[in-house]
C-alpha positions as CSV (number, residue, x, y, z in Angstrom):
1,M,138.0,-33.9,80.6
2,K,137.9,-37.6,79.8
3,A,136.8,-39.5,76.8
4,R,136.5,-43.2,76.2
5,V,136.7,-44.6,72.7
6,H,135.2,-48.0,72.1
7,V,136.6,-49.6,68.9
8,M,135.1,-52.8,67.5
9,L,135.4,-54.7,64.2
10,K,132.5,-54.0,61.9
11,D,129.9,-56.7,61.3
12,G,131.0,-59.1,58.6
13,V,134.7,-58.7,59.3
14,L,136.3,-61.9,60.6
15,D,137.5,-61.7,64.2
16,P,140.1,-64.5,64.7
17,Q,140.9,-63.3,68.3
18,G,137.2,-63.4,69.2
19,E,136.9,-66.9,67.7
20,A,139.9,-68.1,69.7
21,V,138.3,-66.7,72.9
22,R,135.0,-68.5,72.0
23,H,136.9,-71.7,71.4
24,A,138.9,-71.4,74.6
25,L,135.7,-70.7,76.6
26,G,134.2,-73.9,75.2
27,T,137.3,-75.9,76.1
28,L,137.0,-74.6,79.7
29,G,133.4,-75.8,79.8
30,F,131.5,-72.6,79.0
31,L,129.3,-74.2,76.3
32,G,126.7,-71.4,76.0
33,V,128.9,-68.9,74.2
34,N,127.9,-68.8,70.5
35,G,130.1,-65.9,69.4
36,V,132.7,-63.5,70.7
37,R,133.7,-60.1,69.2
38,Q,136.8,-58.6,70.7
39,G,137.5,-54.9,70.7
40,K,139.5,-52.2,72.5
41,I,138.8,-49.3,74.8
42,I,141.0,-46.2,74.7
43,E,140.8,-43.7,77.5
44,L,141.8,-40.1,76.7
45,D,142.6,-37.4,79.2
46,L,141.8,-34.3,77.3
47,A,142.4,-30.6,77.9
48,E,139.3,-28.6,78.7
49,G,137.7,-27.3,75.6
50,T,138.6,-30.2,73.4
51,D,135.5,-30.7,71.2
52,E,133.9,-33.9,69.9
53,A,135.0,-33.1,66.3
54,T,138.6,-33.2,67.4
55,V,138.2,-36.5,69.1
56,A,136.4,-37.8,66.0
57,Q,139.5,-36.7,63.9
58,M,141.7,-38.6,66.3
59,C,139.6,-41.7,65.8
60,E,139.5,-41.3,62.0
61,K,143.3,-40.7,61.6
62,L,144.8,-43.0,64.2
63,L,142.7,-44.7,66.9
64,A,140.4,-46.8,64.6
65,N,141.0,-48.4,61.2
66,T,137.7,-47.2,59.8
67,V,137.8,-49.6,56.8
68,I,137.2,-52.5,59.1
69,E,136.4,-51.0,62.5
70,S,133.7,-48.8,64.0
71,Y,134.1,-46.6,67.0
72,R,131.9,-44.9,69.6
73,V,133.0,-42.0,71.9
74,E,131.8,-41.4,75.4
75,F,132.6,-38.2,77.3
76,G,132.5,-37.9,81.0
């Protein structure tokens, strides 16, 4: 079973990497980009029977810094 965890900075948290990407895109001539938020995707290959609660615990304890990041899990 596979799970994909999407981790993003929460709204209101400064994203210096995203701002650097936005600036670089402008420098390259892509002037229509008003903002960039950068995140990460973590793919997990899980044993059959691993439940959503276990994946949520993984996110809460290691995969996401829940003080400044939010996460969303997709199974499939």
